[in-house]
mmCIF file of the C-alpha atoms, coordinates in Angstrom:
data_MODEL
# 
_entry.id   MODEL 
# 
loop_
_atom_site.group_PDB 
_atom_site.id 
_atom_site.type_symbol 
_atom_site.label_atom_id 
_atom_site.label_alt_id 
_atom_site.label_comp_id 
_atom_site.label_asym_id 
_atom_site.label_entity_id 
_atom_site.label_seq_id 
_atom_site.pdbx_PDB_ins_code 
_atom_site.Cartn_x 
_atom_site.Cartn_y 
_atom_site.Cartn_z 
_atom_site.occupancy 
_atom_site.B_iso_or_equiv 
_atom_site.pdbx_formal_charge 
_atom_site.auth_seq_id 
_atom_site.auth_comp_id 
_atom_site.auth_asym_id 
_atom_site.auth_atom_id 
_atom_site.pdbx_PDB_model_num 
ATOM 1   C CA . UNK A 1 1   ? -35.316 42.060  -11.534 1.00 0.00 ? 1   UNK A CA 1 
ATOM 2   C CA . UNK A 1 2   ? -34.620 38.506  -12.667 1.00 0.00 ? 2   UNK A CA 1 
ATOM 3   C CA . UNK A 1 3   ? -35.560 35.708  -10.294 1.00 0.00 ? 3   UNK A CA 1 
ATOM 4   C CA . UNK A 1 4   ? -32.867 33.062  -9.826  1.00 0.00 ? 4   UNK A CA 1 
ATOM 5   C CA . UNK A 1 5   ? -33.801 29.541  -8.866  1.00 0.00 ? 5   UNK A CA 1 
ATOM 6   C CA . UNK A 1 6   ? -32.094 28.541  -5.630  1.00 0.00 ? 6   UNK A CA 1 
ATOM 7   C CA . UNK A 1 7   ? -30.811 25.007  -5.200  1.00 0.00 ? 7   UNK A CA 1 
ATOM 8   C CA . UNK A 1 8   ? -30.147 23.305  -1.887  1.00 0.00 ? 8   UNK A CA 1 
ATOM 9   C CA . UNK A 1 9   ? -28.264 20.056  -1.574  1.00 0.00 ? 9   UNK A CA 1 
ATOM 10  C CA . UNK A 1 10  ? -27.308 17.349  0.858   1.00 0.00 ? 10  UNK A CA 1 
ATOM 11  C CA . UNK A 1 11  ? -24.963 14.428  0.450   1.00 0.00 ? 11  UNK A CA 1 
ATOM 12  C CA . UNK A 1 12  ? -24.032 11.274  2.284   1.00 0.00 ? 12  UNK A CA 1 
ATOM 13  C CA . UNK A 1 13  ? -20.532 10.002  1.603   1.00 0.00 ? 13  UNK A CA 1 
ATOM 14  C CA . UNK A 1 14  ? -19.011 6.530   1.929   1.00 0.00 ? 14  UNK A CA 1 
ATOM 15  C CA . UNK A 1 15  ? -22.303 4.684   2.381   1.00 0.00 ? 15  UNK A CA 1 
ATOM 16  C CA . UNK A 1 16  ? -22.113 0.877   2.402   1.00 0.00 ? 16  UNK A CA 1 
ATOM 17  C CA . UNK A 1 17  ? -24.474 0.230   -0.480  1.00 0.00 ? 17  UNK A CA 1 
ATOM 18  C CA . UNK A 1 18  ? -23.650 -0.260  -4.125  1.00 0.00 ? 18  UNK A CA 1 
ATOM 19  C CA . UNK A 1 19  ? -24.497 2.705   -6.359  1.00 0.00 ? 19  UNK A CA 1 
ATOM 20  C CA . UNK A 1 20  ? -26.539 0.457   -8.640  1.00 0.00 ? 20  UNK A CA 1 
ATOM 21  C CA . UNK A 1 21  ? -28.891 -0.459  -5.788  1.00 0.00 ? 21  UNK A CA 1 
ATOM 22  C CA . UNK A 1 22  ? -29.108 3.122   -4.528  1.00 0.00 ? 22  UNK A CA 1 
ATOM 23  C CA . UNK A 1 23  ? -30.068 4.368   -8.007  1.00 0.00 ? 23  UNK A CA 1 
ATOM 24  C CA . UNK A 1 24  ? -33.145 2.141   -7.962  1.00 0.00 ? 24  UNK A CA 1 
ATOM 25  C CA . UNK A 1 25  ? -34.604 4.215   -5.104  1.00 0.00 ? 25  UNK A CA 1 
ATOM 26  C CA . UNK A 1 26  ? -33.223 7.565   -6.289  1.00 0.00 ? 26  UNK A CA 1 
ATOM 27  C CA . UNK A 1 27  ? -34.865 7.131   -9.700  1.00 0.00 ? 27  UNK A CA 1 
ATOM 28  C CA . UNK A 1 28  ? -38.237 6.868   -7.951  1.00 0.00 ? 28  UNK A CA 1 
ATOM 29  C CA . UNK A 1 29  ? -37.984 10.382  -6.498  1.00 0.00 ? 29  UNK A CA 1 
ATOM 30  C CA . UNK A 1 30  ? -36.353 12.387  -9.304  1.00 0.00 ? 30  UNK A CA 1 
ATOM 31  C CA . UNK A 1 31  ? -38.504 15.302  -10.406 1.00 0.00 ? 31  UNK A CA 1 
ATOM 32  C CA . UNK A 1 32  ? -41.139 14.790  -7.716  1.00 0.00 ? 32  UNK A CA 1 
ATOM 33  C CA . UNK A 1 33  ? -42.287 17.305  -5.145  1.00 0.00 ? 33  UNK A CA 1 
ATOM 34  C CA . UNK A 1 34  ? -40.452 16.868  -1.844  1.00 0.00 ? 34  UNK A CA 1 
ATOM 35  C CA . UNK A 1 35  ? -43.630 15.828  -0.034  1.00 0.00 ? 35  UNK A CA 1 
ATOM 36  C CA . UNK A 1 36  ? -44.396 13.136  -2.616  1.00 0.00 ? 36  UNK A CA 1 
ATOM 37  C CA . UNK A 1 37  ? -40.777 11.992  -2.613  1.00 0.00 ? 37  UNK A CA 1 
ATOM 38  C CA . UNK A 1 38  ? -40.800 11.530  1.176   1.00 0.00 ? 38  UNK A CA 1 
ATOM 39  C CA . UNK A 1 39  ? -43.978 9.452   0.924   1.00 0.00 ? 39  UNK A CA 1 
ATOM 40  C CA . UNK A 1 40  ? -42.489 7.333   -1.868  1.00 0.00 ? 40  UNK A CA 1 
ATOM 41  C CA . UNK A 1 41  ? -39.278 6.642   0.029   1.00 0.00 ? 41  UNK A CA 1 
ATOM 42  C CA . UNK A 1 42  ? -41.157 5.878   3.254   1.00 0.00 ? 42  UNK A CA 1 
ATOM 43  C CA . UNK A 1 43  ? -42.987 3.002   1.551   1.00 0.00 ? 43  UNK A CA 1 
ATOM 44  C CA . UNK A 1 44  ? -40.091 1.695   -0.554  1.00 0.00 ? 44  UNK A CA 1 
ATOM 45  C CA . UNK A 1 45  ? -39.010 -1.817  0.439   1.00 0.00 ? 45  UNK A CA 1 
ATOM 46  C CA . UNK A 1 46  ? -35.311 -1.411  -0.377  1.00 0.00 ? 46  UNK A CA 1 
ATOM 47  C CA . UNK A 1 47  ? -32.681 -1.427  2.374   1.00 0.00 ? 47  UNK A CA 1 
ATOM 48  C CA . UNK A 1 48  ? -31.257 1.890   1.175   1.00 0.00 ? 48  UNK A CA 1 
ATOM 49  C CA . UNK A 1 49  ? -34.626 3.703   1.420   1.00 0.00 ? 49  UNK A CA 1 
ATOM 50  C CA . UNK A 1 50  ? -34.186 4.986   5.018   1.00 0.00 ? 50  UNK A CA 1 
ATOM 51  C CA . UNK A 1 51  ? -30.780 6.374   4.078   1.00 0.00 ? 51  UNK A CA 1 
ATOM 52  C CA . UNK A 1 52  ? -32.229 8.179   1.049   1.00 0.00 ? 52  UNK A CA 1 
ATOM 53  C CA . UNK A 1 53  ? -35.007 9.556   3.253   1.00 0.00 ? 53  UNK A CA 1 
ATOM 54  C CA . UNK A 1 54  ? -32.424 10.890  5.707   1.00 0.00 ? 54  UNK A CA 1 
ATOM 55  C CA . UNK A 1 55  ? -30.500 12.675  2.927   1.00 0.00 ? 55  UNK A CA 1 
ATOM 56  C CA . UNK A 1 56  ? -33.731 14.085  1.470   1.00 0.00 ? 56  UNK A CA 1 
ATOM 57  C CA . UNK A 1 57  ? -34.805 15.441  4.852   1.00 0.00 ? 57  UNK A CA 1 
ATOM 58  C CA . UNK A 1 58  ? -31.347 16.945  5.272   1.00 0.00 ? 58  UNK A CA 1 
ATOM 59  C CA . UNK A 1 59  ? -31.644 18.746  1.921   1.00 0.00 ? 59  UNK A CA 1 
ATOM 60  C CA . UNK A 1 60  ? -35.052 20.061  2.993   1.00 0.00 ? 60  UNK A CA 1 
ATOM 61  C CA . UNK A 1 61  ? -33.648 21.352  6.285   1.00 0.00 ? 61  UNK A CA 1 
ATOM 62  C CA . UNK A 1 62  ? -30.703 22.917  4.451   1.00 0.00 ? 62  UNK A CA 1 
ATOM 63  C CA . UNK A 1 63  ? -33.200 24.766  2.250   1.00 0.00 ? 63  UNK A CA 1 
ATOM 64  C CA . UNK A 1 64  ? -35.143 25.919  5.310   1.00 0.00 ? 64  UNK A CA 1 
ATOM 65  C CA . UNK A 1 65  ? -32.072 27.078  7.205   1.00 0.00 ? 65  UNK A CA 1 
ATOM 66  C CA . UNK A 1 66  ? -30.319 28.836  4.328   1.00 0.00 ? 66  UNK A CA 1 
ATOM 67  C CA . UNK A 1 67  ? -33.464 30.644  3.212   1.00 0.00 ? 67  UNK A CA 1 
ATOM 68  C CA . UNK A 1 68  ? -33.898 32.065  6.733   1.00 0.00 ? 68  UNK A CA 1 
ATOM 69  C CA . UNK A 1 69  ? -30.211 32.955  6.997   1.00 0.00 ? 69  UNK A CA 1 
ATOM 70  C CA . UNK A 1 70  ? -30.045 34.709  3.627   1.00 0.00 ? 70  UNK A CA 1 
ATOM 71  C CA . UNK A 1 71  ? -33.498 36.260  3.947   1.00 0.00 ? 71  UNK A CA 1 
ATOM 72  C CA . UNK A 1 72  ? -34.875 34.495  0.877   1.00 0.00 ? 72  UNK A CA 1 
ATOM 73  C CA . UNK A 1 73  ? -38.574 34.195  0.183   1.00 0.00 ? 73  UNK A CA 1 
ATOM 74  C CA . UNK A 1 74  ? -38.754 30.397  -0.095  1.00 0.00 ? 74  UNK A CA 1 
ATOM 75  C CA . UNK A 1 75  ? -41.947 28.373  -0.254  1.00 0.00 ? 75  UNK A CA 1 
ATOM 76  C CA . UNK A 1 76  ? -41.074 24.952  1.197   1.00 0.00 ? 76  UNK A CA 1 
ATOM 77  C CA . UNK A 1 77  ? -44.244 23.437  -0.277  1.00 0.00 ? 77  UNK A CA 1 
ATOM 78  C CA . UNK A 1 78  ? -43.038 24.456  -3.746  1.00 0.00 ? 78  UNK A CA 1 
ATOM 79  C CA . UNK A 1 79  ? -39.752 22.495  -3.564  1.00 0.00 ? 79  UNK A CA 1 
ATOM 80  C CA . UNK A 1 80  ? -39.048 19.530  -5.821  1.00 0.00 ? 80  UNK A CA 1 
ATOM 81  C CA . UNK A 1 81  ? -36.199 17.028  -6.179  1.00 0.00 ? 81  UNK A CA 1 
ATOM 82  C CA . UNK A 1 82  ? -34.053 18.449  -8.966  1.00 0.00 ? 82  UNK A CA 1 
ATOM 83  C CA . UNK A 1 83  ? -31.283 15.832  -8.948  1.00 0.00 ? 83  UNK A CA 1 
ATOM 84  C CA . UNK A 1 84  ? -30.786 12.555  -7.127  1.00 0.00 ? 84  UNK A CA 1 
ATOM 85  C CA . UNK A 1 85  ? -27.484 10.855  -7.902  1.00 0.00 ? 85  UNK A CA 1 
ATOM 86  C CA . UNK A 1 86  ? -25.532 7.909   -6.526  1.00 0.00 ? 86  UNK A CA 1 
ATOM 87  C CA . UNK A 1 87  ? -21.869 8.122   -7.463  1.00 0.00 ? 87  UNK A CA 1 
ATOM 88  C CA . UNK A 1 88  ? -19.366 5.385   -6.794  1.00 0.00 ? 88  UNK A CA 1 
ATOM 89  C CA . UNK A 1 89  ? -17.151 5.791   -3.735  1.00 0.00 ? 89  UNK A CA 1 
ATOM 90  C CA . UNK A 1 90  ? -13.959 3.933   -2.879  1.00 0.00 ? 90  UNK A CA 1 
ATOM 91  C CA . UNK A 1 91  ? -14.154 0.162   -3.050  1.00 0.00 ? 91  UNK A CA 1 
ATOM 92  C CA . UNK A 1 92  ? -13.168 -1.922  -0.062  1.00 0.00 ? 92  UNK A CA 1 
ATOM 93  C CA . UNK A 1 93  ? -10.970 -4.831  -1.121  1.00 0.00 ? 93  UNK A CA 1 
ATOM 94  C CA . UNK A 1 94  ? -11.644 -8.002  0.837   1.00 0.00 ? 94  UNK A CA 1 
ATOM 95  C CA . UNK A 1 95  ? -10.418 -11.605 0.739   1.00 0.00 ? 95  UNK A CA 1 
ATOM 96  C CA . UNK A 1 96  ? -12.495 -14.761 1.120   1.00 0.00 ? 96  UNK A CA 1 
ATOM 97  C CA . UNK A 1 97  ? -10.858 -18.107 1.978   1.00 0.00 ? 97  UNK A CA 1 
ATOM 98  C CA . UNK A 1 98  ? -10.876 -20.602 -0.856  1.00 0.00 ? 98  UNK A CA 1 
ATOM 99  C CA . UNK A 1 99  ? -10.085 -24.329 -1.060  1.00 0.00 ? 99  UNK A CA 1 
ATOM 100 C CA . UNK A 1 100 ? -6.511  -25.616 -0.812  1.00 0.00 ? 100 UNK A CA 1 
ATOM 101 C CA . UNK A 1 101 ? -5.168  -22.534 0.975   1.00 0.00 ? 101 UNK A CA 1 
ATOM 102 C CA . UNK A 1 102 ? -6.005  -20.095 -1.787  1.00 0.00 ? 102 UNK A CA 1 
ATOM 103 C CA . UNK A 1 103 ? -7.908  -16.813 -1.448  1.00 0.00 ? 103 UNK A CA 1 
ATOM 104 C CA . UNK A 1 104 ? -10.582 -15.174 -3.581  1.00 0.00 ? 104 UNK A CA 1 
ATOM 105 C CA . UNK A 1 105 ? -10.669 -11.374 -3.747  1.00 0.00 ? 105 UNK A CA 1 
ATOM 106 C CA . UNK A 1 106 ? -13.912 -9.448  -3.836  1.00 0.00 ? 106 UNK A CA 1 
ATOM 107 C CA . UNK A 1 107 ? -14.888 -5.807  -3.541  1.00 0.00 ? 107 UNK A CA 1 
ATOM 108 C CA . UNK A 1 108 ? -17.397 -4.154  -1.271  1.00 0.00 ? 108 UNK A CA 1 
ATOM 109 C CA . UNK A 1 109 ? -18.775 -1.141  -3.041  1.00 0.00 ? 109 UNK A CA 1 
ATOM 110 C CA . UNK A 1 110 ? -19.561 2.201   -1.431  1.00 0.00 ? 110 UNK A CA 1 
ATOM 111 C CA . UNK A 1 111 ? -21.542 5.106   -2.806  1.00 0.00 ? 111 UNK A CA 1 
ATOM 112 C CA . UNK A 1 112 ? -21.908 8.847   -2.452  1.00 0.00 ? 112 UNK A CA 1 
ATOM 113 C CA . UNK A 1 113 ? -25.549 9.958   -2.437  1.00 0.00 ? 113 UNK A CA 1 
ATOM 114 C CA . UNK A 1 114 ? -26.302 13.505  -3.605  1.00 0.00 ? 114 UNK A CA 1 
ATOM 115 C CA . UNK A 1 115 ? -29.786 15.031  -3.559  1.00 0.00 ? 115 UNK A CA 1 
ATOM 116 C CA . UNK A 1 116 ? -30.541 18.561  -4.746  1.00 0.00 ? 116 UNK A CA 1 
ATOM 117 C CA . UNK A 1 117 ? -33.872 20.275  -4.151  1.00 0.00 ? 117 UNK A CA 1 
ATOM 118 C CA . UNK A 1 118 ? -34.972 23.470  -5.889  1.00 0.00 ? 118 UNK A CA 1 
ATOM 119 C CA . UNK A 1 119 ? -38.007 25.700  -5.989  1.00 0.00 ? 119 UNK A CA 1 
ATOM 120 C CA . UNK A 1 120 ? -40.302 25.563  -9.005  1.00 0.00 ? 120 UNK A CA 1 
ATOM 121 C CA . UNK A 1 121 ? -40.323 28.740  -11.078 1.00 0.00 ? 121 UNK A CA 1 
ATOM 122 C CA . UNK A 1 122 ? -42.760 31.332  -9.887  1.00 0.00 ? 122 UNK A CA 1 
ATOM 123 C CA . UNK A 1 123 ? -46.030 31.337  -11.826 1.00 0.00 ? 123 UNK A CA 1 
ATOM 124 C CA . UNK A 1 124 ? -46.075 35.154  -12.330 1.00 0.00 ? 124 UNK A CA 1 
ATOM 125 C CA . UNK A 1 125 ? -42.791 34.891  -14.283 1.00 0.00 ? 125 UNK A CA 1 
ATOM 126 C CA . UNK A 1 126 ? -43.966 31.966  -16.378 1.00 0.00 ? 126 UNK A CA 1 
ATOM 127 C CA . UNK A 1 127 ? -46.691 34.016  -18.101 1.00 0.00 ? 127 UNK A CA 1 
ATOM 128 C CA . UNK A 1 128 ? -44.448 36.637  -19.715 1.00 0.00 ? 128 UNK A CA 1 
ATOM 129 C CA . UNK A 1 129 ? -45.558 37.693  -23.192 1.00 0.00 ? 129 UNK A CA 1 
ATOM 130 C CA . UNK A 1 130 ? -43.079 36.923  -25.950 1.00 0.00 ? 130 UNK A CA 1 
ATOM 131 C CA . UNK A 1 131 ? -42.440 39.529  -28.629 1.00 0.00 ? 131 UNK A CA 1 
ATOM 132 C CA . UNK A 1 132 ? -44.385 38.756  -31.798 1.00 0.00 ? 132 UNK A CA 1 
ATOM 133 C CA . UNK A 1 133 ? -42.732 39.172  -35.225 1.00 0.00 ? 133 UNK A CA 1 
ATOM 134 C CA . UNK A 1 134 ? -43.666 42.211  -37.287 1.00 0.00 ? 134 UNK A CA 1 
ATOM 135 C CA . UNK A 1 135 ? -46.551 41.834  -39.716 1.00 0.00 ? 135 UNK A CA 1 
ATOM 136 C CA . UNK A 1 136 ? -44.375 42.386  -42.818 1.00 0.00 ? 136 UNK A CA 1 
ATOM 137 C CA . UNK A 1 137 ? -41.561 40.106  -41.648 1.00 0.00 ? 137 UNK A CA 1 
ATOM 138 C CA . UNK A 1 138 ? -41.285 36.723  -43.266 1.00 0.00 ? 138 UNK A CA 1 
ATOM 139 C CA . UNK A 1 139 ? -41.128 33.725  -41.000 1.00 0.00 ? 139 UNK A CA 1 
ATOM 140 C CA . UNK A 1 140 ? -38.942 30.759  -41.855 1.00 0.00 ? 140 UNK A CA 1 
ATOM 141 C CA . UNK A 1 141 ? -40.558 27.396  -41.888 1.00 0.00 ? 141 UNK A CA 1 
ATOM 142 C CA . UNK A 1 142 ? -38.774 24.152  -41.318 1.00 0.00 ? 142 UNK A CA 1 
ATOM 143 C CA . UNK A 1 143 ? -38.684 21.983  -44.443 1.00 0.00 ? 143 UNK A CA 1 
ATOM 144 C CA . UNK A 1 144 ? -41.134 19.130  -44.432 1.00 0.00 ? 144 UNK A CA 1 
ATOM 145 C CA . UNK A 1 145 ? -39.400 15.781  -44.507 1.00 0.00 ? 145 UNK A CA 1 
ATOM 146 C CA . UNK A 1 146 ? -41.365 13.065  -46.223 1.00 0.00 ? 146 UNK A CA 1 
ATOM 147 C CA . UNK A 1 147 ? -41.296 9.565   -44.830 1.00 0.00 ? 147 UNK A CA 1 
ATOM 148 C CA . UNK A 1 148 ? -39.141 7.197   -46.844 1.00 0.00 ? 148 UNK A CA 1 
ATOM 149 C CA . UNK A 1 149 ? -40.949 4.430   -48.688 1.00 0.00 ? 149 UNK A CA 1 
ATOM 150 C CA . UNK A 1 150 ? -40.358 0.895   -47.461 1.00 0.00 ? 150 UNK A CA 1 
ATOM 151 C CA . UNK A 1 151 ? -37.623 -0.870  -49.335 1.00 0.00 ? 151 UNK A CA 1 
ATOM 152 C CA . UNK A 1 152 ? -38.046 -4.353  -50.613 1.00 0.00 ? 152 UNK A CA 1 
ATOM 153 C CA . UNK A 1 153 ? -36.101 -7.123  -48.931 1.00 0.00 ? 153 UNK A CA 1 
ATOM 154 C CA . UNK A 1 154 ? -32.450 -7.431  -50.001 1.00 0.00 ? 154 UNK A CA 1 
ATOM 155 C CA . UNK A 1 155 ? -32.875 -11.145 -50.852 1.00 0.00 ? 155 UNK A CA 1 
ATOM 156 C CA . UNK A 1 156 ? -34.554 -11.211 -54.216 1.00 0.00 ? 156 UNK A CA 1 
ATOM 157 C CA . UNK A 1 157 ? -32.941 -14.404 -55.503 1.00 0.00 ? 157 UNK A CA 1 
ATOM 158 C CA . UNK A 1 158 ? -34.824 -17.668 -55.698 1.00 0.00 ? 158 UNK A CA 1 
ATOM 159 C CA . UNK A 1 159 ? -34.330 -20.346 -53.098 1.00 0.00 ? 159 UNK A CA 1 
ATOM 160 C CA . UNK A 1 160 ? -32.399 -23.453 -53.996 1.00 0.00 ? 160 UNK A CA 1 
ATOM 161 C CA . UNK A 1 161 ? -34.540 -26.508 -54.615 1.00 0.00 ? 161 UNK A CA 1 
ATOM 162 C CA . UNK A 1 162 ? -34.884 -28.796 -51.628 1.00 0.00 ? 162 UNK A CA 1 
ATOM 163 C CA . UNK A 1 163 ? -34.582 -31.944 -53.771 1.00 0.00 ? 163 UNK A CA 1 
ATOM 164 C CA . UNK A 1 164 ? -30.949 -31.152 -54.628 1.00 0.00 ? 164 UNK A CA 1 
ATOM 165 C CA . UNK A 1 165 ? -30.018 -31.136 -50.960 1.00 0.00 ? 165 UNK A CA 1 
ATOM 166 C CA . UNK A 1 166 ? -31.654 -34.508 -50.463 1.00 0.00 ? 166 UNK A CA 1 
ATOM 167 C CA . UNK A 1 167 ? -29.689 -36.019 -53.341 1.00 0.00 ? 167 UNK A CA 1 
ATOM 168 C CA . UNK A 1 168 ? -26.349 -34.915 -51.903 1.00 0.00 ? 168 UNK A CA 1 
ATOM 169 C CA . UNK A 1 169 ? -27.334 -36.308 -48.531 1.00 0.00 ? 169 UNK A CA 1 
ATOM 170 C CA . UNK A 1 170 ? -28.273 -39.622 -50.187 1.00 0.00 ? 170 UNK A CA 1 
ATOM 171 C CA . UNK A 1 171 ? -24.908 -39.786 -52.006 1.00 0.00 ? 171 UNK A CA 1 
ATOM 172 C CA . UNK A 1 172 ? -22.988 -39.318 -48.752 1.00 0.00 ? 172 UNK A CA 1 
ATOM 173 C CA . UNK A 1 173 ? -24.895 -42.098 -47.046 1.00 0.00 ? 173 UNK A CA 1 
ATOM 174 C CA . UNK A 1 174 ? -24.337 -44.437 -50.018 1.00 0.00 ? 174 UNK A CA 1 
ATOM 175 C CA . UNK A 1 175 ? -20.541 -44.099 -49.874 1.00 0.00 ? 175 UNK A CA 1 
# 
């Protein structure tokens, strides 16, 4: 029986934060265990951090609920953040008053936060023995690539004498 890794996700749509700013916090938690990720987000000083924490907790609860509903053997302590993405949502077009009756347009960005948690592979499946090649079979080796020698600089010509430049400058000033 092959063990499939289950993924559980949560998303928050149309959030009033730019994706660029949300990615700063999401990059902190990618690949971490869920417990470590919650601690990291709790102490982050960005304004989007509580929102990311809410989505992360939602993904954790989704994992808990779906594992009970489907009868899966899920170890919540073994979960890690597989993906954490902030995609761009629709932009809100706004107008700011400008001098002399004109108007400046600007855009308020929104983002879609998506966090996926998954269970690490089980250790008993990680230690499977790979089939070894037969004793008489030849094994192919990758060719060894030698490092290229350093090339000399492309400028091998001699520099122009400095005195010639001074003479031309003196002639221009004399005229």
